[in-house]
N, C-alpha and C positions, 0 to 999 in steps of 0.2 A: 805768510802761510804758504804751504805748498800747493794748495788747490783752490785758490779763490775763484777760479772760473767755474768750478763744478756746481751743479744744481744740488745744493745741500740744504736740508730742511730739518726743522723741528716740527713734526706734525702733532697737533694736539691729540692726546690719548682719548680714544672713544671706546666704549664698552663693547661695541660690536662693529666690525668693519667689513661686513659682507654685502654692502649696498653697491660696491662696484667702484667707488672712488673715494680716496682719503679726504678729510675735511681741511682743505687748505686752498690758498690761491697763490698765483705766481709771486706776488709782491712779498707775501710771508716767507716764501722759500728763499728768495734772495736776501732779505733782511736777516734771516736766521743763519746765513752761511758762516758768519764769524763766531757763532756761539755753539754750533753743533758739535757733538762728539762723534765717535766712530765705533764701529765694530772692527776688531782686529781679525782680519782674514786675508786671503789672497785672491783678489785685490782687497784692500781695506774698504769699508762701507761707511758712508756718512750715516749717523744714527744718533738719536736722542733717546735716552732711557726715560720713560714716563713716570714710573714709580717703582717701588721695590716689588720684586716678584719675577717669575719666569714661567714661560709656557713650556710644558714638558712634551717633547715630540712623541714620546712613547704612548701618550694618552690619545693620540690622533686616531680617529676612527675612519675618516675618509678625506679624499681630495675632491672638492666640488668645483667643477668647471662652469663658469657663467654661461648659461644656455644661450645668451645673446651672441657670444663670441666663440663658441665651441669649435665651429668650423672655420673661424678666421685664421689667416696666415699673414706673414709679413712679406709684402711685395717690394719693400723699400731696401732690403738688403741685397747682397750680391748673389745669393743662390737662387736658382730657378725652380727648385723643388723644396719650398719652405714647408716645414711641418705645421700642422694646425695647432691651436691651443690644446685641443683634446689629445693630439699626438704627444705633445710635450708633457702633458699631465701623466699620461700612461708611462712615459719613460721616467719621469720623476718618481712615480709610485714604485717602479722596479728598483730605482736607486736607493730609495728609502729602505726597501727590504734588504738589499745587498749590503749597504754600507752600515746601517744602524739597526737592522732587524725590526723595523717598523712596518707593519702590515696595514696599509690604508688603501681601501678600494676607491676607484674613481667613479664619480657620478656626475651627472649633468643637471643643473638647476640654478635657481636664483636665491633660494633660501639657504641659509648657512647655519645648520645645527651647531651645538657646542662640540668642541674638540674636532674641528675640521680645518683644513687649509683651503682657502677660497682663492681661485685664480680668475682674474678678470682683466679687462682692458680699460685704460683711462684716457685722459686728454693728452694727445701727443705734444701739446705746447708745453707741458710740464717737464719735459726731458730734453735737455740741450747738451751739445758737445762743447769741446774747448773753443770752437769758433762761434758759439752762440746759436748753432743751427739745431733744428729738431733732430733727435736720433731715435729710431725705432727700437733701440737696444736698452733704453732706460726703463727703470721700474721703481715702484714704491713698495716698501715693506711696512706692514702694521701688525704688531703683536699685542694681543690682549689676553686676559685670563681665559676667554672662551675659545679663541681661534686665531689663526694667522691669515692675513690677506696679502696676497701679492698682486699688485696692479701694474701692468706693463704698458708701455707705449705701443706694443705689439705683442703677439705671442712669443717672439724672440726675447723681448724684454722680460717677460714673465719667466722664460727659461733661465735667464741670468739670475733672476730673483730666487729661483729654486736652488741655484748653486750656493747662494748666500745662506739659505736656510740649512742646507745640507752641511755646509762647512761649519756654521755656528753650532749645529747639533753635535758635531764632532769635537769642536774646541771647547764647548761648554757642558760636556757630559750629558748630552741629549736634551739641553734646555736652551731657550732663547729668552733674554730679558725683555720685559714689556717695554714697548716704545715703538718708534717709527722713524723712517727716513726715506729720502729719495736718492737714487743713485743712477748716474749715467756715465757711459764711457766718454773719455775725452776725444778718442780717435776711432774711426770706423774700421780701420785695417789693423788687426792685431794677431800676430801669429808667427809661424816658423816656415822655413824652406828646407826641404830635404832633397839632396842630390841622389835621385834614383836612376840617373843616367849612367853613372860609373859604378854603381852598386845596386843590384836588384834587392827589393824588399817585398816580401809576400803581402797580399791584400790584408790579411788579418793584422800584420804589424802596422800598416798605415792606419787602419781603423782603431787600433788600440792607442796609437798616438793621438788620434782625434779625441778619443775619450779622455785621455790625459790632459790635452790642451783645454778641452771644454770645461773641465772641472775648475780651471782657473780663468774662465771667461775669454779665452782666445777664440777668434772666430774665422781664421784664415789659415789653411794649410796649402802652401805653394809647393807643388810636386814637380821637380825638374826631371823631365821624362826622356831626354836624349842628350848624349855628350860623348866625349872620348877622353882617353888619357892624353896628356900634353904631347903634342906632335913636335918633337925636337928637331926642327928642320936643319939644325947645324950638324947633326950626326946621322939622321935617318935618311935612308934612301927612299925613293918613292914606293918601292916594293914593301919596305918595312912599314911605312906609313899606312899603306893600304891593308896591312894585316894587324895594325895596332887595335887595342881593345877599344871598341866603339859600339854603342848600343842605342836602339830605338825601342822604347818599352811598350808601345801599344801594338797589339796584334790585330791585323785586319786580313780577311781572306779576299780582299778586293784584288782582282787580277792586275789592276794598274799599279799596285804597290808590291808586287812579288819581288823579293830580293832586298827590300828596304830593311826588313826585320827577318833574321835567320834563326832566332832563338825563342821559340814559342813558350818554352818552359820557364823563361825569364822575362815574361811579358804579361801584360794585362789584356784580356779579351774585353770586348764591350760589356759582356755580362758582368765580369769582374770589376771593371771600372765603374759601371753603374752602381754595383753593390758598395764599392768604396765610397762613392759620392753620397749615396742615400743614407748609408750608416753614419757618415760624418755629419750630414745635414740634420739628421735626427737629434744631434747634440749641438746644433747651432754652428757648426764648422763648415765652411765652404771650401771645397778643393779647387785651387786655381792651378790648372795645368800649364806646363811650359814645354814647348817644342822649340829647341834652340837652333837658330840660324840668324845671320849668315856666318857667324864665327861658331867655334865648337861644333862644327858640322861635318866632321869626318865620316860619320855613319852615312850621311847622304852622299858624300863623294865616293865612298866605297861601293855604294849602289850605282851611282852614275859618275864615274871618274871624270868625264868631260866637263863637269860643272865646277871643278876645283881650280883654285889659284895655284901658284907654285907651292905655297903652303897648303897642302891638301885638306887641311881642317877648315879652310875658308872657302866659301862659295864665290865664284866669279860672277858677280851680279850683272856684269855687262854681257855675259853669255846669254843669248836670247831665250834659252829654256830654263834659266834659273828661277826667275819669279813664277812662271807657270808651273814649274815642278813643286814649288812650295805651296802655291795655291791648290794644287792637286792634293797634296798631303793634308792641308787644312780642310779641304772640301770633304775629305773622307772622315775626319774626326770631329769637325765642329759640332755635329749633332750628338756626339758623345758627352759633350761638356755642359754640365748643368750649372753654369755660372755666367754672369753678365760680363766678366772680364777674363780674357785669356792672355797668356804670356807668350810672346814670340821669341824671347831670348834676346838676340841682338847685342851680345856682349863681346867685348875685346875683339872687335873687327879692325884689322889694320890695312884694309884696302881703301880706295878713295872714299872720302867722306860723303860726297854728293851721291855716289852709288849707294852707299849704306842708307842715307836718308831717303833716297828714292825707294829703296827696298822696303823700308819701314812704312812709308806712306802708302805704297801699293798694297801691302798686306793689311794696313789699317782700313783702307777703302774696301778691300775684298772681304775681310771678316765682317765688317759692319754691314755691307750690303747683303752678304750671304746669310747672316745670322742675327743681325742687330746687336752684336756684341762689340765691346771695346777691346783694345789691346793695351798691353803694358810691355815695356822694354827695360833692359838694364841701361843705365846711362853710359853713352859712349862718345857720341859727337855732339857737344852742346850747340845751342843756337849761335849762329854767326850772321850778323846782319850787314854783310858786305855783298856787293853786287856779284851775281852769279853763284851764290851759295844757296843751296836748297835746305831749308829747315824742316824738321819733322812737324807734323800737324799737332796742334795744341789739344786735340782730343785724345792724344796718346799719353798715358801716364808713364812716368819715369821712376824706375827703382834705383835709387843711388846706392853705390857700394864703396866707392874709393875716390879720393880727391884727385888722383892723377888721371881719372877719367872725366870728372866734372866737378863743379862746385854747385851743389844742389840749390843753394839760396840765390847766389848771384847769377848763375847760368840759367836756371829753370824757373824757380818760384818768382823772382822778380820779372821774368818774361812771361808769366801767366801759365806755366805748366804745373800740373799737380804731381806730387812726389811722394813715393814711399821711401821711408828711411830704412835702408839695410846697410848702413855704414859698417865697414869691416871691423869697427871697434868691438862688435859682438859676434864676429865670425868664429866658426869652429871648422877646423880641417880634421877629419877623423884619423885617429891613431898617430899621425906624424906629420910635422910640418916644420920647415925652417923659419916660418914667419908668423904662423897663427897657433893659438892654444888648441888643446883637444877637449876642452869644456868651456862653456860660456863664461866670460870674464864678469864675475859678480861684482867685484870691486868698482868697476866702471859704472855699474848700475846705481850704486849707492853713493858714489863720489864723482860723477861725471857731468856735473852742471857747472861750467866755468863762470857763469854770472852769479852763482849762489854759494860762493866759497866751497866749491867742490861738493855741492849738495846732490840731491836726488836728480838722476837723469830722467828725461821724458822723450817721446818720439820727435818732438820739434827740435831737439838738440842733435844736430848732425856732427858738429865739431865739438869734441869734449874738452878742447884746449883753448879755443878762441870764440868768445861769445859773439863777436861781430859777424861771424860766419853763419849765425843761426837766425832764423825768423822769429817772430813773436810766437808765444804759446798759442795765441788765438788765430794764427794764420790759417785760413780755410784751405790753402793748397797743400798743406801737410796732411796726407791721407792716413798716416799711421806708421807702424814699424813692423818689419819681418826679420827675425833672426835666422841666419842661414848656416846650414851644415853642408860642407862639401867633402866628397870622397875623391880627392885629387889623385890618390894612388891606387884606385881600383878596388876590385871586389875581394881580393885575398887579404887586404889590409885589416879587415875587421869582420866580425860576425854581426847579424842584424841587430842584436841588443846593444851593441856598443854605440850605435847612434842614440838610442834612448839614454844610455848613461852619460853621453856627452851633453844631453839636454835635461837630465833628471832634475837638477836644481835650476837650470837656466830657464826652462819654460815658466815655472811659477814666478821666479824673480822678474823676468821680463814682463810676464802677464800683468803683474801689479802695476808697473810703470806704463805699459802700453794702455791700460784702462785709465790711468791717472791716479792710482793709489799712492799712499805715502808710507808704505811699510819701511821701517828703518833696517839698517844692516843688523842691529842688535836683535830686532824682533824676528827677522826672517827665519833663521835656522830653527828656533823652537816651534814656530807656527808650522813651517813646512813639515818638520819631523812629525808633528802631531797629526797633520792632515793626510800624510802620504799613504798610510796603510788603508785608508777608507775611500780611495778614489775608485768609483764604480766602473764596471764594463771593461776592465783591462786587468792584466796581471803581468806587466812588462818586467817586473823584477823576478818573475817565476818563483815567487815565494810559496811555501807549503806550510799550512797551519800545523803546529806541533806543540805538545805539552811540555816538551823538554828539548834539549839539543839532539836527542835521539829521534830521528824522524821515522825511519823504518828499520826493523831488525827481523830478518828472516833466517831462521835456523832450520835447515832441512833434516828432519827426523820424523819418525812416526808419531811422536808426541806433539809435534807442532802442526800436524796436518789433520784434515777431515775431508771426507768425500762429499762433494757438492752435488755431483750427479754421476752418471755412468762413465762419463769421459773426462771430467774435471776433478781435480783435487784442490782444496783450498789450503794454502800455506799461511798460517796465522802470523800476524805482525806482533811481535813481542814488545814493541816500543810503547804500547799503550794508546797509540793513535788510531788503531783500527784500520790501517791500510792493508788489509788482507789481499794476498795475491792468489791467482788461479794458475793451475798448470795442467797440461795434457801429457806431460812427460812422466815416465815411470819413476816411482820412488824405489830405489835400490835398498837392500838390507843394510848396506854400509852407511846409510844416512846421507844420500846425495840424490839429485835428479839426474837421470841420464838424458842429456841434451843432444838433440839432432834436429835437422831441418824439418822433420815431420811432426815435431812437437814444440811447445813453447812454454815459457814461464812468464806470466803477464801480471803487472801490478796495476793499481788504480791510478797511479801517478804517471806523469810524462816527462817532466823536466824540472830541474832545481837550478835556480840562479845563484849568483855569486855567494861565496863562502859556504863551502860544503866539503865533505869527504865521502865519497862513494867507494865502498870496498866490496869487491867480488871475490869470494873464495871459490876457486874452480880448478879444474884440470882440463886443459885443451889436449885432446888426444890426436885429432886429425884435422887438417885443413883441406877441404875439397878443392879450393882455389887459394893458394898461398898469398895471392895479391888482393883478395876480396872476401874476407870473412868478417861478419858483424857479430860481435860479442853481445852487445846490448844496444838497443835503439830507443830513441825518444823523439819528441816533436821538434826539438831544436838541434839535436846532434846525435851521432852514433859512435860508439867505441868499436874500433875495428883492428884487425890484424891485416897488414898489406905487404909483406908479413910484419913490418914494424908496427909497433903500437901507434895507433893513429886515431885522431878525433876528426870526424867528418861533420862540418857545420857550415851552414849558409852557402852550400855548393862548393866548398873547398876542403882539401885534405891537409891536415896539420900533423906531421909525422915526427916521431922520435927516432933516435938512432939505436933503438933496441927493440927486441921482440920478447915473446914468452917462450919458456922452454916447453917443448911438447912432452906430454905424458907425466908431468910432475905437478903435484898440488902447489898452488901459489895464491897469495893474496895480492890481488891487483887493485891498487887504490888510485882513484882519480881525485885530485884535490883542487878545488877552485878557491883561490884566495885573492879577493879584490879583483884587479884586472889581469891576473895571471892564472894559469892552469898548469898543473904538474901531474906527473904519474910516478907511482912508486910500486915496485915489484918486490915481494918479500917471500922467500922460501923458508928459511930457517930463523931469520932474525925477527924480532917483534914488529908488529904493525907500525908502532910509533917511531921506529928508526927511519930517519929521513936521509940517511947517507947515500941511498941509491936513487934519490928523487931527481927527475928530469923535467924540464920545462917545455911545454908546447910553445913554439915561436912561429912567427911568420916572417918571411923574407920579402921586403917591399922594394920594388924597383923605383928608383928616383929619376924619372925623366930620361931613361936610358943611359945614365951616366954612372950610377953606382947603386949599391944595395944597402939597406939598413935592416937589422933585426929588430923585431918588436914583439912584446908580449900579446897573448890572446886570452880573452875572458870568455870561456866556452862553458855553456850550461851542461850539467850532468844529465846523461840520457837514462831514463828510468822506466820506460814502458815495457820492453819485451826482451827477454833473453831467448836465443834460439829462434825457431820458426822458419817458415818458408824462405829460401834464399839466404839463410844466415851463413851457410858455407862451412860449418864446423860441427864436429862431434866431441862430446866430452862430458864432464860432470860439474854440476853446480852444487856446492856444499853450503853456501850461505851468501847473504847480501845484506849490507848495512849502509845506511845513509845518516849522516849527522850534519848539523849546521855549523860544525867547527872545522876550521881549516888549519 
């Protein structure tokens, strides 16, 4: 079997399960492991159906939080801001409303009326991980005719149980079969790492990713907060290195750090980072921050050049001010981080090994003494038990990523170090790489177990080709797995959402195996497809509900408008979706809106993700600034004339080699098709003629040696035409949006 270690149970069916603890003992749990069934979800759930019948979620009247534990929280996890059981209940209630339109109020009590979901805490001994240890993330699920009971090892365990209920409601048309089961994660660290050092991501993108991860029971979001483009010392002068793209993403007004971060608009303030962490924690996800040094540290050397080695992206650890400088940085930000473990980077350093290990140990001691936190590093210099060699402390956890740096089993685990598996078998490099894919390798997940005839991969498997390089599944020093996404080629290589699309299937596929699930390759795609549209608290796809492929259709004429007040006119949406727009611009007798910077045309929509055609029928009469005119703007992008047709997205301009004719009616179509975006300008020929179609591309610099062209997947801007600072005057004759490309 794939999961003999897991606590799997057949819990005897009972007519009411609102007393706070299922009727079972530990012996019955283990004995039932070989006969238990499962619920198909992501992750899969051990479950035994008790008898024919289903509980209909639509009949749920309330969520009852056990009054004995309403204010309890989990202090055994990594977060320092754990939600209470009542907090999780309120979030669950909001998710039920959003995802499956079930309105259940939250109440506190010990009695459990019919048609309720009861949340309580049970015996922590009932929930064990792959190493046989207690885990606070386990839960029991009991479903009867009258109600559902979720019993957790802690409030966090209950939260993961609510994800099961929500998923099963989606997969089973709003119903869950009568029965029960016990479910626990095999590993405590389950998540993803995002390189925000070489590509900024706004706070709301990070929190949306947390919502997406949480739905599949991932609990760790490792955010890489400082880095630089590759410093190619073979061809770069020191001056070029000191001007190379390098960023530090935390913004502090501390006088002692002036100059470290020069880009506040691409950074997180303390208030923003607090909000990111608290929003993620509300869904069971802990943000693990990483400040990278002594390698990948060009941003620090650009601030203090005297701290660099000949390769200026490396700190000179022997320089007396290097370690105190890093302690200064950490002293500023340690209080920002609401986690028990922080990441100091320590990756790909080519200076002396003893200097490196001294650096790691010094920061380990400093961080622990200053904040009682532990540190994690990327594996770089493995232990060496020869005279004169300094090894890193064993309270430092190691994140393995590549065998040319270390052998996680023989170098670390057998020497008593705890290890997070981030082997590059599941690496993603956004948009382009000569070595790594642009989406997570799903095949390796389903066929990456070398000891099981290429069966299912799990976090204890570091080497997918050689089983002798892997510890046992129950090895307690394997902390779990984190899948990494790197932005090796900087900010112009991709827009924000392309990181999501690189992970769109990878997160759920990894999440199943990180938890210990056994979803097969055949099962994965249909289950994911069915669940995807119901993931709450995010809209990373930028989807728009529509009754047909026609999403909005605005025809500017007197018959399509009505006066909403003395200054606004309503432009009715003819698509049937009711997305009526408002305008303060004048409606001319010829059937068009007179657009200028003092008025605007505003829709209730903001952005449309992949696979769309946005068509604007318009006349551009004058550009106030030929290099900076915004035709239409949205939350993710803006369509501009600079004077070339341009899409501005994620802080970068993507230009075509053509512009619009002034003073002539045109149909300007922006087409998003998969991971590509096109523009088409039509004067006389039909809209469907693609002969004049041009593609928006990005030019990516590869380590200062050459360039490659790559496609861009840019969202359609939908919010506003014209308005303040739009920079143009003209006529808007109509606007259409379809889901066809």
